[in-house]
C-alpha positions, 0 to 999 in steps of 0.5 A, a space after each residue: 353107353 361108353 361102348 356106343 360112344 366109342 363106336 360112334 367116334 370110330 365111325 366119325 373118325 373114319 368118315 371125317 378122314 375120308 370126307 377131308 380127302 374128298 373135300 380137298 380134291 373137290 376144292 381143287 377142281 372147284 377152284 379150277 372151274 372158277 378159274 375157267 369161269 373168270 378166264 372165259 367169261 362166257 354165259 352159263 359157265 357157272 351153272 355147273 359149279 353152282 350145284 357141283 358140291 351137293 351132286 358130287 357129295 351125294 354120289 360120294 356118300 352113296 358109294 362110300 358108305 356101302 363100300 366101307 360097311 363091311 370093314 367098319 362092321 367087322 372091326 367093331 364086331 371083333 372088339 366085342 360090340 353088339 350088333 345093335 350098337 354098331 348099327 345105331 352108331 353108324 346111323 348116328 355118325 352118318 347123320 352127323 356127317 350129313 349135317 356137316 355136309 349140308 352146312 358146307 352145301 349151304 356155304 357153296 350156295 352162298 359164295 357161288 353167286 358173287 364169285 360167278 357174278 365177278 366173272 360176268 357170267 350168269 348163275 343158276 341155283 338149281 334148288 331155287 329153280 326147282 322150288 323157287 326159293 332162295 332161303 338158305 335155311 330151307 336149302 339146308 333142310 333139303 340137303 340134310 334130308 337128301 344126304 341122310 337118305 343117300 347114307 341110309 340106302 347105301 347102308 342097306 346096300 352095304 348090308 346086302 353086300 355083307 350078307 350075300 358077298 360077291 354074289 350080290 355085288 355081281 348081280 347088282 352090277 350086271 342088273 344095273 348094266 342090263 337095265 341101262 341097256 334096256 332103258 330105250 326098249 323099256 321107254 318105248 314099251 311104257 309109251 304104249 301104255 302112257 306109263 312114261 307120263 305116270 312115271 314122270 309125275 311120280 318122280 315130280 311128286 317125290 321131289 315136290 316139283 311144281 307144288 307150293 312148299 314142294 321143298 318141304 314135301 321133298 325133304 319129307 319124302 327123303 326122310 321117309 325113304 331114309 327111315 324105311 331103308 334104315 329100318 331094313 338095314 337094322 333088321 338085316 344087320 342084327 342077323 348077319 354076324 355068323 353068315 358073314 364071318 363064315 364066308 370070310 374064312 372060305 
């Protein structure tokens, strides 16, 4: 139990340091954006700042967790911690990070309307527009589930990168670039079979758009995705020690 707590504290310490740097940088940009809103006082300027934090933090969490996976895993492994303990500590630490980030997101949801209104600009609540609810407690649940899903998927990508090394990294980015290049062609192909409509409806269903209580359905879907990727990460992480360590010495 003591070893587990030490692993959790290590993950939290590293995450908090990194998040604080991100938050300071974001806050500076946020203040500049608000200053521009006050200076320009034009309609719809505040739309971007209203949802800026959760979008920025989602992207930060998605990439940073994957990037830091190898360093954290190797360090804790060298200290003699079991693989299962390391993986569990990562899940707990990033869940705790998600709770804190969800609270910050709610704070931004709360303070943005009066700040934007002072400049005479209109304010759009992205979550409210999607789900027609301004309940901050409900927003917190949605943010929390979203961040846990992002960290879980990122941990899985990090474990793949740890397992297959540069091969996975190159295949991932080349595949992503090719996919972006082929998007127009794929959309035209899908239109022939009305697959675009099916795809759009599937995305809407996943995010619970246009459904009563959709924000709860979306949160549940996020949690299911997080659980699936978390289980995959745990199963893969328990069997990757020797392969990864041998590659690092090549």
